[in-house]
C-alpha positions in Angstrom: 24.3 -31.7 -6.5 24.7 -28.8 -4.2 21.5 -27.7 -2.4 20.6 -24.1 -2.9 17.9 -21.7 -1.7 17.0 -18.1 -2.6 15.2 -16.0 -0.1 13.1 -12.8 -0.4 13.6 -11.1 3.1 11.0 -9.3 5.2 10.5 -5.6 4.9 8.4 -5.4 1.7 4.8 -5.4 0.7 3.1 -8.7 1.7 0.1 -8.3 -0.7 1.8 -10.0 -3.6 4.9 -11.9 -4.6 8.1 -10.1 -5.8 9.4 -11.2 -9.2 13.1 -11.6 -8.8 13.3 -15.1 -7.3 10.8 -16.8 -9.7 12.7 -15.3 -12.6 16.1 -16.6 -11.3 14.6 -20.0 -10.5 13.2 -20.4 -14.0 16.6 -19.6 -15.5 18.5 -21.9 -13.2 16.0 -24.8 -13.7 16.5 -24.6 -17.4 20.3 -24.9 -16.8 19.7 -28.0 -14.7 20.4 -26.3 -11.4 17.9 -27.0 -8.8 17.1 -24.2 -6.3 14.4 -23.7 -3.7 12.8 -20.2 -3.4 11.0 -18.8 -0.3 9.2 -15.6 0.3 10.2 -15.0 3.9 8.6 -11.6 3.7 5.1 -12.9 3.6 6.0 -15.7 6.0 7.0 -13.2 8.6 3.9 -11.0 8.1 1.7 -14.1 8.4 3.4 -14.8 11.8 3.5 -11.2 13.0 -0.3 -10.9 12.4 -1.1 -14.0 14.3 -2.7 -14.9 17.7 0.5 -16.9 18.6 2.7 -13.8 18.3 0.3 -11.4 20.2 -0.3 -13.9 23.0 3.5 -14.0 23.4 3.6 -10.2 23.5 0.7 -9.8 25.9 2.4 -12.2 28.3 5.5 -10.1 28.2 3.8 -6.7 28.5 0.7 -6.6 30.8 0.0 -3.0 29.9 -1.2 -4.1 26.4 -4.4 -5.5 28.1 -5.2 -2.0 29.3 -5.1 -0.6 25.9 -8.3 0.3 24.1 -6.9 -1.5 21.1 -6.4 -4.9 22.8 -9.8 -6.2 21.7 -8.3 -6.3 18.2 -6.2 -9.3 19.2 -9.4 -11.3 19.6 -10.0 -10.9 15.8 -6.6 -11.4 14.2 -7.4 -14.6 12.3 -10.9 -13.3 11.4 -9.3 -10.2 9.9 -6.8 -12.2 7.9 -9.6 -14.4 6.5 -11.6 -11.4 5.5 -8.7 -9.8 3.6 -8.0 -13.1 1.8 -11.6 -13.9 1.0 -13.1 -13.1 -2.4 -16.6 -12.9 -0.7 -15.9 -10.3 2.0 -18.0 -7.2 2.0 -16.6 -3.7 2.0 -17.4 -3.0 5.7 -15.7 -6.3 6.6 -12.6 -5.3 4.8 -12.6 -1.9 6.7 -12.8 -3.8 9.9 -10.0 -6.1 8.9 -7.6 -3.3 8.0 -8.5 -1.5 11.3 -7.5 -4.7 13.2 -4.2 -5.0 11.5 -3.5 -1.3 12.1 -4.2 -1.7 15.7 -2.0 -4.8 16.0 0.9 -2.9 14.5 0.3 -0.1 17.0 0.5 -2.5 19.9 3.6 -4.1 18.6 5.3 -0.7 18.7 4.5 -0.6 22.4 6.4 -3.9 23.1 9.3 -3.5 20.6 10.4 0.1 21.1 10.8 1.9 17.8 9.5 -1.0 15.7 6.9 0.0 13.1 5.5 -2.3 10.4 3.0 -1.5 7.7 2.2 -2.9 4.3 4.8 -0.8 2.6 7.8 -0.9 4.8 9.4 -2.0 8.1 11.2 0.4 10.4 13.3 -0.2 13.6 14.6 1.9 16.4 17.9 1.8 14.5 18.6 3.6 11.2 19.1 1.4 8.1 21.3 4.2 6.8 24.0 3.6 9.4 26.3 0.5 9.7 26.9 1.1 13.4 23.1 1.4 14.0 22.4 -1.8 12.0 24.9 -3.8 13.9 23.2 -2.7 17.2 19.9 -3.9 15.8 21.2 -7.4 15.2 21.5 -8.0 18.9 18.9 -5.8 20.5 16.0 -8.2 21.3 13.9 -5.5 22.9 13.8 -3.6 19.6 14.1 -6.3 16.9 11.3 -9.0 17.0 13.0 -10.8 14.1 15.8 -12.1 16.3 13.5 -14.4 18.3 11.4 -15.1 15.2 14.4 -16.5 13.3 15.5 -18.5 16.3 12.2 -20.0 17.3 9.4 -19.6 14.7 10.9 -19.4 11.2 10.0 -22.5 9.2 12.6 -21.5 6.5 15.4 -21.7 9.0 14.2 -25.2 10.0 14.0 -26.2 6.4 17.6 -25.0 5.8 18.8 -27.2 8.7 16.7 -30.2 7.7 17.5 -30.0 4.0 21.2 -29.2 4.7 21.2 -26.3 2.4 24.7 -25.2 1.3 24.1 -22.0 -0.5 21.7 -19.1 0.4 21.1 -16.1 -1.8 19.0 -13.0 -0.7 17.3 -10.6 -3.1 17.3 -7.2 -1.3 15.3 -4.7 -3.2 14.9 -1.9 -0.7 16.6 -0.3 2.3 13.8 -1.4 4.7 14.9 -5.0 4.1 18.5 -4.5 5.2 18.1 -5.1 8.9 15.8 -8.1 8.5 18.2 -9.6 5.9 21.3 -9.3 8.1 19.3 -10.5 11.2 18.5 -13.6 9.2 22.1 -14.0 7.9 23.3 -13.9 11.5 20.8 -16.5 12.6 21.8 -18.8 9.6 25.5 -18.5 10.5 24.7 -19.5 14.1 22.0 -22.1 13.6 22.7 -23.7 10.2 26.1 -25.4 10.0 25.5 -26.9 6.5 25.4 -23.4 4.9 28.8 -22.7 3.2 28.0 -19.5 1.4 25.6 -16.5 1.9 25.2 -14.1 -0.9 23.4 -10.8 -1.2 21.9 -9.4 -4.5 19.1 -7.3 -5.8 18.6 -3.6 -6.7 19.4 -2.1 -3.3 22.6 -4.2 -2.8 23.8 -3.1 -6.2 23.3 0.5 -5.3 25.2 0.3 -2.0 27.9 -2.1 -3.0 30.5 0.6 -3.5 30.0 1.6 0.2 30.8 -1.9 1.5 34.6 -2.0 1.9 37.2 -4.7 2.9 36.7 -4.4 6.7 33.0 -3.7 6.7 31.3 -5.7 9.5 28.6 -7.0 7.1 31.3 -9.5 5.9 30.9 -11.3 9.3 27.5 -12.5 8.1 27.8 -12.7 4.2 30.4 -14.1 1.8 29.7 -12.3 -1.5 27.5 -9.8 -3.3 26.2 -10.3 -6.9 25.2 -7.1 -8.7 22.8 -6.1 -11.4 20.9 -8.8 -13.4 21.6 -12.1 -11.8 20.6 -15.0 -14.1 23.7 -15.8 -16.1 26.2 -14.8 -13.4 24.5 -16.7 -10.7 24.4 -19.8 -12.8 28.2 -19.5 -13.3 28.8 -18.7 -9.7 26.9 -21.8 -8.4 28.9 -24.0 -10.8 32.2 -22.6 -9.3 30.9 -22.9 -5.8 30.1 -26.5 -6.3 33.5 -27.3 -7.9 36.7 -25.4 -7.4 35.6 -22.0 -6.0 37.4 -19.9 -8.6 35.3 -16.8 -8.8 37.7 -14.5 -10.5 36.1 -14.6 -13.9 32.5 -14.2 -12.8 31.3 -10.7 -13.8 29.6 -8.3 -11.3 30.8 -10.4 -8.3 32.2 -8.9 -5.1 33.7 -11.4 -2.6 36.3 -12.1 0.0 39.2 -14.3 -1.1 40.8 -16.9 1.2 42.9 -14.2 2.8 39.8 -12.1 3.6 40.7 -9.5 0.9 37.8 -7.9 -1.0 37.8 -8.7 -4.7 35.7 -6.7 -7.1 35.2 -8.4 -10.5 34.6 -6.5 -13.7 31.1 -5.0 -14.2 29.6 -6.2 -17.4 26.3 -5.0 -18.9 23.8 -7.7 -19.7 22.7 -7.8 -23.3 20.1 -10.6 -23.1 16.7 -10.9 -21.6 15.4 -13.9 -19.7 12.2 -14.7 -21.7 11.2 -17.8 -19.6 7.9 -17.8 -17.7 8.6 -17.1 -14.0 8.5 -20.2 -11.7 6.7 -19.4 -8.5 7.0 -23.0 -7.0 7.9 -22.5 -3.4 5.7 -19.4 -2.8 2.5 -19.9 -0.8 -0.1 -17.8 -2.5 -2.6 -18.4 0.2 -0.6 -16.3 2.7 -0.6 -13.1 0.7 -2.7 -10.3 2.3 -5.1 -9.9 -0.6 -8.2 -11.7 -2.0 -6.7 -11.7 -5.5 -3.0 -12.4 -6.0 -1.6 -10.3 -8.9 1.3 -12.0 -10.6 4.2 -9.7 -11.5 5.5 -10.1 -15.0 7.6 -8.1 -17.4 8.1 -7.4 -21.1 11.4 -5.6 -21.0 14.5 -4.8 -19.0 16.2 -1.4 -18.3 14.8 2.0 -19.3 14.6 4.0 -22.5 14.3 7.4 -20.9 15.7 8.3 -17.5 14.2 11.3 -15.7 16.4 13.6 -13.7 15.0 12.4 -10.4 15.1 8.6 -11.1 17.8 6.2 -9.9 16.1 2.9 -10.4 17.8 2.2 -13.8 21.2 2.6 -12.2 20.9 -0.8 -10.6 19.2 -2.6 -13.5 22.3 -3.1 -15.7 22.4 -3.2 -19.5 20.8 -1.5 -22.3 17.0 -1.6 -23.0 15.9 -5.0 -24.3 12.5 -6.5 -24.7 10.5 -9.6 -25.5 8.0 -9.9 -28.4 4.4 -9.4 -27.3 3.6 -13.0 -28.4 6.2 -14.4 -26.0 4.8 -12.2 -23.1 1.3 -13.5 -23.7 2.6 -17.1 -23.9 4.2 -16.6 -20.5 1.0 -15.2 -19.0 -0.9 -18.2 -20.3 1.6 -20.6 -18.8 1.5 -19.0 -15.4 -2.3 -18.9 -15.5 -2.6 -22.6 -16.4 0.0 -23.6 -13.8 -1.2 -21.6 -10.8 -4.8 -20.8 -11.6 -4.2 -17.1 -11.3 -5.3 -14.7 -14.1 -4.4 -11.3 -12.7 -1.1 -9.8 -13.8 0.9 -6.6 -13.0 3.6 -5.4 -15.4 6.7 -4.2 -13.7 8.6 -2.8 -16.7 10.7 0.3 -16.2 9.5 1.2 -19.7 6.1 -0.1 -20.9 4.6 2.0 -23.7 1.1 2.0 -25.1 2.1 0.4 -28.5 3.3 -2.8 -26.6 0.3 -2.7 -24.4 -2.0 -2.7 -27.4 -0.1 -5.6 -29.0 -0.6 -7.6 -25.8 -4.3 -6.7 -25.5 -4.9 -7.7 -29.1 -3.2 -11.1 -28.6 -5.3 -11.7 -25.5 -8.4 -10.9 -27.4 -7.4 -13.1 -30.3 -6.6 -16.0 -27.9 -10.0 -15.5 -26.1 -8.3 -15.0 -22.7 -11.3 -13.1 -21.4 -10.6 -13.9 -17.8 -7.1 -12.5 -17.8 -6.8 -9.0 -16.3 -3.8 -6.8 -15.8 -2.5 -3.4 -14.8 0.7 -1.5 -15.5 2.6 1.7 -15.1 3.3 3.9 -18.1 4.1 7.4 -19.3 1.8 9.8 -21.0 1.9 9.9 -24.7 0.0 11.0 -27.8 -1.4 7.4 -28.2 -4.8 6.2 -27.3 -6.0 3.3 -25.2 -9.4 2.2 -26.5 -8.5 -1.5 -27.1 -6.8 -2.1 -23.8 -9.9 -2.7 -21.6 -11.3 -5.3 -23.9 -7.8 -6.9 -23.8 -7.9 -7.2 -20.0 -6.4 -3.9 -18.8 -8.2 -2.8 -15.6 -5.9 0.0 -14.3 -3.1 2.1 -15.6 -0.7 3.9 -13.2 0.7 7.1 -14.7 3.8 9.0 -13.6 2.1 12.4 -13.6 4.9 13.9 -11.4 3.7 17.5 -12.2 0.9 19.2 -14.1 3.2 22.1 -15.1 5.0 22.0 -18.4 8.0 24.0 -17.0 8.5 21.4 -14.2 8.0 18.4 -16.6 10.7 19.8 -18.9 13.1 20.3 -16.0 12.5 16.6 -15.1 13.3 15.5 -18.6 10.0 13.7 -18.8 9.6 14.3 -22.6 5.9 14.8 -22.1 3.6 17.4 -23.6 1.2 18.5 -21.0 -1.5 18.6 -23.7 -1.3 14.8 -23.8 -2.1 14.2 -20.1 -5.8 14.9 -19.7 -6.8 13.2 -23.1 -4.8 10.1 -22.0 -6.7 9.9 -18.8 -10.1 10.6 -20.4 -9.3 7.9 -22.9 -8.8 5.4 -20.1 -12.1 6.5 -18.4 -14.0 6.1 -21.7 -12.6 2.7 -22.1 -13.6 1.7 -18.5 -10.0 1.8 -17.2 -9.3 3.4 -13.8 -6.1 5.3 -13.2 -3.6 5.9 -10.5 -1.7 9.2 -10.6 1.8 9.4 -9.1 3.2 12.9 -8.5 5.7 14.6 -6.2 5.8 17.9 -4.4 8.9 20.1 -4.0 10.9 19.2 -7.1 13.7 21.9 -7.2 12.4 25.3 -8.3 8.7 24.2 -8.1 6.5 27.0 -6.7 3.6 26.7 -4.3 1.2 27.6 -7.1 2.6 24.9 -9.4 2.4 22.3 -6.6 -1.2 23.2 -5.9 -2.0 23.1 -9.6 -0.9 19.5 -9.7 -3.0 18.6 -6.6 -6.1 20.3 -8.1 -5.7 18.6 -11.4 -5.3 15.1 -9.8 -8.4 15.7 -7.6 -10.4 16.9 -10.6 -9.5 13.7 -12.6 -10.4 11.4 -9.7 -13.7 13.1 -9.1 -14.4 12.9 -12.9 -13.6 9.2 -12.8 -16.2 8.6 -10.1 -19.0 10.9 -11.1 -18.8 11.1 -14.9 -17.6 7.6 -15.7 -18.7 5.4 -12.8 -15.1 4.4 -12.0 -14.9 4.8 -8.2 -11.4 3.5 -7.7 -9.1 5.9 -9.6 -6.6 7.0 -7.0 -3.5 9.2 -6.5 -0.2 8.7 -4.7 2.1 11.6 -3.8 5.0 12.6 -1.5 7.9 15.0 -1.3 10.7 15.0 -3.8 13.7 12.9 -2.6 17.2 13.5 -3.8 19.3 10.4 -4.3 22.9 9.7 -5.2 23.1 9.1 -9.0 20.0 11.0 -10.0 20.4 13.7 -12.6 19.6 16.4 -10.0 22.5 15.0 -7.9 24.9 15.0 -10.8 24.2 18.6 -11.8 22.9 20.6 -8.8 23.8 23.9 -10.3 21.1 23.4 -13.0 18.4 23.1 -10.3 19.8 25.9 -8.1 20.4 23.7 -5.1 23.3 23.0 -2.7 23.7 19.4 -1.7 24.6 18.7 1.9 26.8 15.8 3.0 25.3 13.1 5.3 26.3 12.8 8.9 29.4 10.7 9.7 27.3 7.8 11.0 25.1 7.7 7.9 27.6 5.8 5.8 24.9 3.8 3.9 22.6 6.7 3.2 21.7 7.0 -0.6 19.4 10.0 -0.1 20.8 13.6 0.4 19.5 16.7 2.1 19.9 19.9 0.2 19.4 23.7 0.5 17.2 25.2 -2.2 17.5 28.7 -3.5 14.4 28.9 -5.6 10.9 27.5 -5.1 9.5 25.4 -2.3 11.9 24.4 0.5 11.9 20.8 1.7 10.1 21.8 4.9 7.4 23.7 2.9 6.9 20.7 0.6 6.6 18.3 3.6 4.0 20.7 5.2 2.0 20.9 2.0 2.0 17.1 1.6 1.0 16.7 5.3 -1.9 19.2 4.8 -3.2 17.4 1.6 -3.0 14.0 3.3 -4.6 15.0 6.6 -7.7 16.3 4.8 -8.3 12.9 3.3 -7.0 10.4 5.8 -7.8 11.0 9.4 -9.7 9.5 12.3 -13.1 11.0 12.6 -13.3 13.7 15.3 -16.8 13.5 16.7 -15.2 13.5 20.2 -12.6 15.7 21.9 -9.5 13.6 21.7 -7.7 15.8 24.2 -10.1 14.7 26.9 -8.4 11.2 26.8 -4.8 10.4 27.3 -4.6 8.1 24.3 -2.2 7.7 21.4 -4.0 6.9 18.1 -2.3 4.5 15.7 -1.6 5.2 12.1 -3.9 3.4 9.6 -2.6 0.7 7.4 -4.2 1.7 4.1 -5.0 -0.7 1.3 -2.7 -0.5 -1.8 -3.7 0.3 -5.3 -4.0 -3.4 -6.0 -6.5 -3.9 -3.2 -8.5 -0.9 -4.5 -8.6 -2.5 -7.9 -9.7 -5.8 -6.4 -12.4 -4.1 -4.4 -13.9 -2.0 -7.2 -15.9 -4.8 -8.8 -17.2 -5.9 -5.4 -18.2 -2.4 -4.4 -20.0 -2.0 -7.7 -22.0 -5.2 -7.0 -22.8 -4.1 -3.5 -24.1 -0.7 -4.4 -27.8 -0.6 -3.4 -30.3 2.0 -2.5 -31.2 0.0 0.6 -30.4 1.9 3.8 -30.4 0.5 7.3 -32.6 1.9 10.0 -33.7 0.6 13.4 -36.8 0.3 15.4 -36.4 -0.3 19.1 -39.2 -2.6 20.2 -38.7 -5.2 23.1 -35.0 -4.5 22.8 -32.3 -6.2 24.8 -29.2 -4.2 23.9 -25.6 -4.8 24.7 -22.3 -3.5 23.4 -21.1 -5.1 20.2 -18.1 -7.5 20.6 -16.0 -5.3 18.4 -16.3 -2.3 20.8 -13.7 -1.3 23.4 -14.3 1.5 25.8 -12.5 3.8 28.3 -14.2 5.6 31.1 -12.2 8.7 32.2 -12.9 9.3 35.9 -11.3 12.8 35.9 -13.4 14.2 33.0 -16.4 11.8 33.5 -16.4 11.0 29.8 -16.8 7.6 28.2 -15.0 6.9 24.9 -16.2 4.0 22.7 -14.1 2.6 19.9 -15.6 0.4 17.2 -12.7 -1.9 16.0 -14.8 -3.1 13.0 -15.2 0.3 11.5 -12.4 2.3 13.1 -15.0 4.7 14.6 -14.8 6.6 17.9 -17.7 8.1 19.8 -17.7 9.8 23.2 -20.4 10.9 25.7 -20.6 12.2 29.2 -20.5 9.1 31.5 -23.8 10.2 33.1 -25.6 9.9 29.7 -25.1 6.2 29.4 -24.7 3.4 31.9 -23.1 0.3 30.7 -23.6 -2.9 32.7 -23.1 -6.6 32.1 -26.7 -7.2 31.2 -28.0 -3.9 29.7 -27.3 -0.3 28.7 -29.4 2.6 29.8 -29.5 6.0 28.0 -30.2 9.5 29.2 -31.1 10.6 25.6 -32.8 8.6 22.8 -30.5 10.0 20.2 -27.5 8.3 21.9 -29.2 5.0 21.4 -29.9 5.8 17.8 -26.4 6.9 17.1 -24.9 3.8 18.8 -27.1 1.6 16.7 -26.5 3.4 13.5 -22.7 3.2 13.9 -22.8 -0.5 14.9 -21.8 -0.1 18.5 -24.9 -2.1 19.7 -26.0 -5.7 19.2 -29.7 -5.5 18.5 -30.6 -9.0 19.6 -34.3 -8.7 20.2 -34.9 -5.4 18.4 -36.9 -5.2 15.2 -34.5 -4.3 12.4 -36.1 -2.5 9.5 -34.8 -1.6 6.0 -35.8 1.5 4.1 -35.7 1.5 0.3 -35.3 4.6 -1.8 -39.0 4.3 -2.9 -40.1 4.4 0.7 -37.9 7.3 1.4 -39.3 9.3 -1.5 -42.8 8.3 -0.5 -42.2 10.1 2.8 -42.3 7.1 5.1 -39.1 8.0 6.9 -37.3 11.1 8.0 -33.7 12.0 7.0 -31.1 13.6 9.2 -27.7 15.0 8.4 -24.6 13.2 9.7 -21.5 15.0 10.9 -19.3 16.1 8.0 -16.9 18.8 6.9 -16.2 20.1 3.4 -13.3 21.8 1.5 -13.2 23.7 -1.8 -11.2 22.4 -4.7 -12.2 25.2 -7.1 -14.6 28.0 -7.4 -17.6 25.8 -8.2 -17.2 22.3 -6.8 -16.7 21.1 -3.2 -16.6 17.9 -1.3 -18.8 16.8 1.6 -16.9 14.3 3.7 -18.5 11.9 6.2 -15.9 11.7 9.0 -17.4 8.5 10.4 -17.3 6.3 7.3 -14.7 8.3 5.3 -17.1 8.6 2.4 -17.1 11.6 0.0 -19.7 13.1 -2.3 -19.1 15.9 -4.8 -21.6 18.7 -5.0 -21.5 22.6 -5.2 -22.4 25.4 -2.8 -26.1 25.1 -3.6 -26.2 21.4 -3.0 -24.4 21.9 0.3 -26.9 24.5 1.4 -29.8 22.3 0.3 -28.6 19.4 2.4 -28.2 21.6 5.5 -32.0 21.6 5.6 -31.6 18.1 7.2 -29.7 19.4 10.2 -33.0 18.9 11.9 -34.7 15.6 10.7 -37.3 16.1 8.0 -39.2 14.0 5.5 -38.0 14.4 1.9 -41.4 15.7 0.8 -41.1 18.5 3.3 -37.7 19.3 1.7 -39.2 19.4 -1.8 -41.9 21.7 -0.5 -39.4 24.1 1.0 -37.4 24.2 -2.2 -40.6 25.0 -4.2 -41.6 27.8 -1.8 -38.1 29.4 -2.1 -38.7 29.8 -5.8 -35.8 27.6 -6.9 -36.5 26.0 -10.2 -34.4 22.8 -9.9 -34.9 19.6 -12.0 -36.4 16.8 -9.9 -33.9 14.3 -11.2 -30.9 16.4 -10.0 -32.5 16.8 -6.5 -33.1 13.0 -6.3 -29.5 12.3 -7.4 -28.3 14.6 -4.6 -30.3 12.7 -2.0 -29.2 9.3 -3.4 -25.5 10.3 -3.3 -25.9 11.7 0.2 -27.5 8.4 1.4 -25.0 6.2 -0.3 -22.1 8.0 1.3 -23.9 8.2 4.6 -23.8 12.0 4.7 -27.6 11.5 5.3 -29.0 8.9 7.6 -32.6 7.5 7.8 -34.5 8.0 11.0 -36.8 5.1 11.6 
């Protein structure tokens, strides 16, 4: 029997497995066709974030050791262990993500133009250009995957040792194109047993018409299989093993013996693979999460295609679905086999009635430990049964909170359904994630802001009114792609589509001129403004005083936030740290890097664990091997509070809320800023710890009393003297919220 392997290439999210290969494997196994599957994406991420890789980089580039971020390399394995541990605390997870963010930043200094995060992978060379991609395949200074596949890739070694004959790649996004072809090139050069390399997947289906007879990709691949692959791949492998007659295999593009490109008939699939996915061959311990969420589906294709969507174009076939009973059976099989009880539904169309059926069956089957999340559309239906049936999060395609724009998108959604749907989720104990876009053709600035304000209002309501702290939002600018409804009828949307540059032959997105509403540049600026107010390094120091580039953060995904929510709920406590310096022997925490700028005479300290920066005049603190001396006591307090110091012999004290309200300790206001979301509510944002509380103008003014440290009893006295008649319970809640989010700190 011919030996075959399917590979999921690097360039995707390493926090969980992708579904395509396990689905194919299950189908082939049922047809007595053995196939190995490997998630090379997570294998590369595991190697990239390793001491071995960064030791190699630091040997090649001595300047890395001079970077303030180099200390991160001392904690790579620790960070990975924290991310994968079910017992890690929230501060440990923040530290771990900061380490990985810093490692990514350092890699970009060694491999020019290379950037990797947990959503994508980018190179110096564009993946929209054939000529650029071909350069990337041989540029070792810009493409770290070349050396990885030659020296470090265990999958390449397995292909050689097992004498694999057929290799198939599932390519789902454009960020996987350069990694895929880099690996194809290495296989052609290093693995003589391989007779055939085939590309498939959503992205390959979408660009297949752009790959002509003389395209250079054919130097590294032998065929492309489009749309759903199960039946056609099974037929192809039979022909490959026997007589190589591929002419009757639907959806196959290949070169014949004379190197002529053959394009077989495209046939829509009418069946659905209802087998439970087979993940044998994936190493679940390597995913960058503490809880692996198994992807699963109930249906294929899409019932309703919006005018901006192109995903269904590469799915193939009409909408078809499995009975809810079969879906639940598959979930139970996977849970029993792999010991994993968390599932994410990846359907293009997954409506509330089917969700309810699945939830009821899970309840009836007493599968209390199974949890799941999904993406769906707003409807007039309700969701009360879902939480009891294991649903922990629902991701909604909000897109816009304006009926005119929703109608233009062909969303078939009544705006009156949206808020009740979300509130139904909150009342059932289900958090939400709201996807929306800015700059859909003809959308005005007022309409875009209305969507932002609504999303922010719902997320704050989730946290404050329903105790669900991990409702989130995800947003970006509208992108026009070939095949979308907007692309097919630009005149309806009052836009003029621009042709791509000559060397962007693989580009599926299109630039355009807009004659009504926000321009592309205005939309990008609005998105940037909205993001920068929420995600930024704290600025308690003047960054311009230091000649330093600051890396982008690698932010946890929605899945990580869902995983984290139960932990954070368990960790919540009214216990606040304070410090008493008695008989102290202080030294800098091992997670801290520092830079002393001789020209400005400033010292910058960076806490890798928390991602926090502080700076002081060099004359105000003297740092030696054995001790630290301070010109001002408040510097010592700040460094201790923000975990820059190891308090080896200091007496560490804890203050409880009871002690605070008894007046044993003083409170002091931390640095913060705030921004208005509407006329009544505002947010106070702690820049150090990136914590937020919601209050109003009065609450903000009341907290300003603690600009100078005071005891809480003194605060109550001043409020009484002012004549304000405020309920004590509301005042106490304001203090509790401010302490939990570290807007206030305890002075001991």
